[in-house]
Z-matrix of the N, CA and C atoms (Angstrom, degrees):
N
C 1 1.440
C 2 1.527 1 108.17
N 3 1.316 2 116.76 1 131.40
C 4 1.460 3 122.71 2 -179.91
C 5 1.529 4 108.27 3 -124.80
N 6 1.324 5 117.74 4 84.58
C 7 1.461 6 119.88 5 -177.85
C 8 1.534 7 111.91 6 -71.81
N 9 1.321 8 115.28 7 154.83
C 10 1.459 9 123.23 8 172.37
C 11 1.512 10 107.99 9 -108.87
N 12 1.344 11 117.25 10 147.97
C 13 1.465 12 122.65 11 178.42
C 14 1.511 13 109.18 12 -125.30
N 15 1.325 14 115.07 13 142.90
C 16 1.453 15 122.08 14 174.02
C 17 1.528 16 106.86 15 -133.74
N 18 1.343 17 117.10 16 118.90
C 19 1.461 18 121.81 17 -178.87
C 20 1.515 19 108.23 18 -120.20
N 21 1.337 20 115.91 19 125.19
C 22 1.461 21 122.49 20 179.64
C 23 1.520 22 108.44 21 -123.17
N 24 1.339 23 116.63 22 135.26
C 25 1.459 24 121.16 23 178.32
C 26 1.518 25 109.08 24 -119.83
N 27 1.336 26 115.92 25 132.56
C 28 1.467 27 123.14 26 174.79
C 29 1.524 28 106.42 27 -132.77
N 30 1.334 29 117.03 28 93.46
C 31 1.467 30 120.96 29 -174.44
C 32 1.509 31 109.74 30 64.97
N 33 1.342 32 117.77 31 -123.79
C 34 1.471 33 122.33 32 179.19
C 35 1.522 34 112.52 33 -89.73
N 36 1.331 35 117.68 34 2.09
C 37 1.469 36 121.52 35 -179.36
C 38 1.524 37 109.47 36 -96.44
N 39 1.342 38 115.71 37 132.41
C 40 1.463 39 122.66 38 176.61
C 41 1.517 40 109.81 39 -121.23
N 42 1.312 41 115.54 40 136.37
C 43 1.462 42 121.24 41 172.42
C 44 1.528 43 105.95 42 -119.01
N 45 1.323 44 115.56 43 116.92
C 46 1.463 45 122.01 44 -178.33
C 47 1.528 46 107.15 45 -117.29
N 48 1.329 47 115.69 46 118.60
C 49 1.464 48 121.21 47 179.81
C 50 1.520 49 108.71 48 -116.83
N 51 1.324 50 115.73 49 132.21
C 52 1.453 51 122.34 50 176.04
C 53 1.521 52 107.82 51 -120.42
N 54 1.327 53 115.89 52 126.20
C 55 1.460 54 121.76 53 -177.91
C 56 1.523 55 109.42 54 -119.33
N 57 1.329 56 116.49 55 132.46
C 58 1.466 57 120.33 56 175.55
C 59 1.525 58 108.62 57 -150.91
N 60 1.314 59 115.66 58 168.81
C 61 1.466 60 119.39 59 176.91
C 62 1.523 61 110.93 60 -70.44
N 63 1.339 62 116.33 61 -20.07
C 64 1.463 63 121.72 62 -179.36
C 65 1.530 64 111.63 63 -84.25
N 66 1.342 65 116.98 64 -50.68
C 67 1.463 66 120.92 65 -173.23
C 68 1.518 67 109.63 66 -161.65
N 69 1.319 68 117.20 67 138.30
C 70 1.457 69 122.13 68 171.43
C 71 1.523 70 108.01 69 -98.86
N 72 1.339 71 116.21 70 144.63
C 73 1.461 72 120.28 71 -179.36
C 74 1.516 73 109.28 72 -142.37
N 75 1.325 74 117.01 73 131.77
C 76 1.462 75 122.68 74 -179.87
C 77 1.522 76 110.41 75 -121.61
N 78 1.331 77 115.62 76 137.40
C 79 1.466 78 122.36 77 173.78
C 80 1.519 79 107.61 78 -123.25
N 81 1.311 80 117.06 79 134.61
C 82 1.458 81 123.37 80 175.06
C 83 1.523 82 104.88 81 -129.15
N 84 1.336 83 117.09 82 103.78
C 85 1.458 84 121.19 83 -169.22
C 86 1.518 85 111.90 84 -133.35
N 87 1.329 86 114.93 85 162.49
C 88 1.459 87 122.57 86 172.30
C 89 1.528 88 106.82 87 -107.20
N 90 1.334 89 116.23 88 128.99
C 91 1.462 90 121.98 89 -178.45
C 92 1.525 91 110.25 90 -56.73
N 93 1.327 92 115.99 91 135.91
C 94 1.473 93 125.82 92 178.01
C 95 1.523 94 114.04 93 67.22
N 96 1.325 95 118.09 94 14.67
C 97 1.468 96 120.84 95 178.54
C 98 1.533 97 108.20 96 -112.89
N 99 1.345 98 116.50 97 113.58
C 100 1.463 99 121.18 98 -179.39
C 101 1.523 100 110.14 99 -65.68
N 102 1.340 101 116.26 100 141.11
C 103 1.462 102 121.48 101 177.81
C 104 1.522 103 109.14 102 -145.32
N 105 1.339 104 115.67 103 158.87
C 106 1.458 105 119.68 104 176.25
C 107 1.520 106 108.13 105 -85.07
N 108 1.330 107 115.81 106 122.81
C 109 1.457 108 121.57 107 -179.22
C 110 1.524 109 109.29 108 -105.93
N 111 1.306 110 115.87 109 128.37
C 112 1.459 111 121.77 110 178.71
C 113 1.522 112 107.91 111 -102.61
N 114 1.322 113 116.65 112 108.89
C 115 1.459 114 121.88 113 -177.76
C 116 1.523 115 111.99 114 -101.21
N 117 1.337 116 116.44 115 29.28
C 118 1.461 117 120.65 116 175.85
C 119 1.524 118 108.65 117 -59.54
N 120 1.300 119 115.70 118 134.55
C 121 1.452 120 119.86 119 -179.49
C 122 1.525 121 113.02 120 88.29
N 123 1.329 122 117.69 121 -16.99
C 124 1.466 123 121.26 122 176.22
C 125 1.527 124 107.83 123 -105.05
N 126 1.344 125 116.09 124 -68.91
C 127 1.460 126 121.92 125 177.32
C 128 1.522 127 111.95 126 -117.59
N 129 1.329 128 116.53 127 0.02
C 130 1.462 129 123.79 128 177.99
C 131 1.526 130 113.94 129 57.97
N 132 1.337 131 115.86 130 41.13
C 133 1.459 132 120.65 131 175.35
C 134 1.521 133 109.68 132 -139.33
N 135 1.313 134 115.83 133 168.36
C 136 1.455 135 123.57 134 171.10
C 137 1.520 136 107.21 135 -119.72
N 138 1.321 137 116.43 136 146.11
C 139 1.456 138 119.78 137 -179.16
C 140 1.531 139 109.22 138 -152.25
N 141 1.334 140 115.86 139 166.95
C 142 1.459 141 121.89 140 172.06
C 143 1.520 142 106.70 141 -96.02
N 144 1.324 143 116.77 142 125.28
C 145 1.457 144 122.48 143 -171.98
C 146 1.518 145 110.38 144 -121.20
N 147 1.332 146 115.64 145 138.36
C 148 1.464 147 122.62 146 172.79
C 149 1.518 148 107.93 147 -131.71
N 150 1.332 149 116.22 148 130.07
C 151 1.454 150 122.17 149 177.64
C 152 1.518 151 107.83 150 -115.21
N 153 1.336 152 116.23 151 131.17
C 154 1.465 153 120.21 152 -178.31
C 155 1.531 154 109.62 153 -145.74
N 156 1.318 155 115.54 154 169.19
C 157 1.459 156 121.48 155 175.93
C 158 1.523 157 109.21 156 -95.88
N 159 1.333 158 116.43 157 136.02
C 160 1.458 159 123.78 158 171.72
C 161 1.525 160 105.53 159 -124.87
N 162 1.329 161 116.49 160 89.63
C 163 1.456 162 120.66 161 -172.05
C 164 1.514 163 109.42 162 67.14
N 165 1.335 164 116.98 163 -121.45
C 166 1.465 165 120.75 164 179.13
C 167 1.527 166 112.21 165 -98.18
N 168 1.330 167 116.75 166 12.26
C 169 1.457 168 122.33 167 -177.88
C 170 1.528 169 109.84 168 -108.07
N 171 1.335 170 116.71 169 131.54
C 172 1.456 171 122.84 170 174.79
C 173 1.524 172 106.93 171 -90.23
N 174 1.340 173 117.38 172 118.23
C 175 1.459 174 122.18 173 -171.58
C 176 1.527 175 110.18 174 -116.62
N 177 1.327 176 115.48 175 135.09
C 178 1.462 177 122.45 176 177.83
C 179 1.527 178 108.67 177 -117.60
N 180 1.336 179 115.99 178 128.17
C 181 1.459 180 122.13 179 174.48
C 182 1.517 181 107.11 180 -115.48
N 183 1.333 182 116.34 181 126.69
C 184 1.455 183 121.89 182 -178.51
C 185 1.522 184 109.06 183 -119.20
N 186 1.335 185 115.71 184 124.63
C 187 1.463 186 121.31 185 179.44
C 188 1.517 187 108.19 186 -107.08
N 189 1.313 188 116.10 187 128.77
C 190 1.455 189 119.08 188 -179.88
C 191 1.505 190 111.47 189 173.17
N 192 1.327 191 115.55 190 -135.12
C 193 1.455 192 122.57 191 -173.16
C 194 1.522 193 113.96 192 -71.73
N 195 1.343 194 117.88 193 -23.31
C 196 1.454 195 121.11 194 -175.28
C 197 1.526 196 109.30 195 -112.41
N 198 1.325 197 116.67 196 125.24
C 199 1.458 198 122.49 197 -177.47
C 200 1.536 199 111.41 198 -70.14
N 201 1.337 200 116.52 199 137.17
C 202 1.450 201 121.55 200 175.14
C 203 1.509 202 115.01 201 64.04
N 204 1.315 203 117.16 202 33.87
C 205 1.455 204 122.27 203 -172.85
C 206 1.517 205 111.12 204 -90.83
N 207 1.323 206 117.20 205 139.09
C 208 1.453 207 120.98 206 176.17
C 209 1.512 208 111.45 207 166.12
N 210 1.315 209 115.21 208 -171.04
C 211 1.460 210 120.79 209 -179.52
C 212 1.517 211 110.33 210 -152.70
N 213 1.327 212 115.93 211 168.09
C 214 1.462 213 121.97 212 175.37
C 215 1.522 214 108.62 213 -144.00
N 216 1.324 215 116.50 214 138.20
C 217 1.467 216 123.37 215 174.08
C 218 1.521 217 108.78 216 -113.67
N 219 1.317 218 116.26 217 142.48
C 220 1.457 219 121.24 218 170.40
C 221 1.522 220 107.52 219 -150.34
N 222 1.321 221 116.17 220 154.24
C 223 1.455 222 119.90 221 177.92
C 224 1.519 223 109.75 222 -105.71
N 225 1.311 224 114.07 223 148.55
C 226 1.458 225 121.86 224 175.83
C 227 1.528 226 105.78 225 -144.04
N 228 1.337 227 116.28 226 104.78
C 229 1.461 228 120.26 227 -174.42
C 230 1.523 229 109.29 228 63.53
N 231 1.331 230 117.27 229 -125.92
C 232 1.469 231 120.65 230 179.09
C 233 1.529 232 111.88 231 -98.66
N 234 1.337 233 117.16 232 19.93
C 235 1.461 234 121.68 233 179.90
C 236 1.529 235 111.38 234 -111.56
N 237 1.327 236 115.67 235 144.08
C 238 1.461 237 122.73 236 172.59
C 239 1.527 238 106.53 237 -108.07
N 240 1.320 239 116.97 238 119.72
C 241 1.462 240 122.21 239 179.83
C 242 1.521 241 108.74 240 -98.85
N 243 1.325 242 116.27 241 131.22
C 244 1.460 243 122.97 242 178.59
C 245 1.519 244 108.43 243 -120.22
N 246 1.334 245 115.82 244 126.37
C 247 1.462 246 121.60 245 174.17
C 248 1.525 247 107.65 246 -113.88
N 249 1.306 248 116.80 247 123.22
C 250 1.468 249 123.10 248 177.78
C 251 1.518 250 108.00 249 -108.18
N 252 1.337 251 116.83 250 136.62
C 253 1.456 252 119.06 251 179.77
C 254 1.533 253 110.68 252 -136.56
N 255 1.320 254 114.25 253 145.53
C 256 1.466 255 121.97 254 176.19
C 257 1.513 256 108.39 255 -164.69
N 258 1.321 257 116.13 256 133.45
C 259 1.460 258 123.83 257 174.93
C 260 1.540 259 111.38 258 48.16
N 261 1.341 260 116.09 259 46.80
C 262 1.454 261 120.92 260 176.12
C 263 1.521 262 115.57 261 76.80
N 264 1.329 263 118.20 262 6.92
C 265 1.459 264 122.17 263 179.77
C 266 1.523 265 109.31 264 -108.78
N 267 1.335 266 117.01 265 140.14
C 268 1.452 267 122.89 266 -179.58
C 269 1.521 268 109.47 267 -121.58
N 270 1.324 269 116.48 268 130.65
C 271 1.454 270 123.02 269 176.15
C 272 1.521 271 107.58 270 -122.22
N 273 1.342 272 117.22 271 141.46
C 274 1.458 273 120.70 272 -178.67
C 275 1.522 274 110.43 273 -123.25
N 276 1.345 275 115.52 274 139.23
C 277 1.453 276 122.58 275 175.05
C 278 1.515 277 108.45 276 -130.26
N 279 1.321 278 117.02 277 149.38
C 280 1.459 279 121.80 278 176.86
C 281 1.520 280 108.18 279 -126.03
N 282 1.350 281 115.74 280 127.33
C 283 1.460 282 122.43 281 176.77
C 284 1.511 283 107.48 282 -108.17
N 285 1.328 284 116.85 283 134.53
C 286 1.458 285 121.31 284 179.30
C 287 1.517 286 109.65 285 -105.87
N 288 1.322 287 116.24 286 140.05
C 289 1.458 288 122.25 287 178.88
C 290 1.523 289 108.75 288 -63.29
N 291 1.332 290 115.71 289 127.43
C 292 1.473 291 118.46 290 -179.82
C 293 1.507 292 111.41 291 -119.11
């Protein structure tokens, strides 16, 4: 699976779109504002999610059924780096600008 990502920022509002042959997922959020996220069809859970900036890294903290769950995005040149974490495990993905 080779998903595509599109991230748009307008002030404190972020729109994050992920497209894949498996599932498309869209987030429309306000930075630092907690919201209930319904991940039915993706991970089949609901959680409380907060997205904020930590320097040049966009960080997501999700509170719910899975301990230590969340992700972080950062850019390096023309690459978008994604780190996914849950229950002490870290997974990394790199997206290249196309």
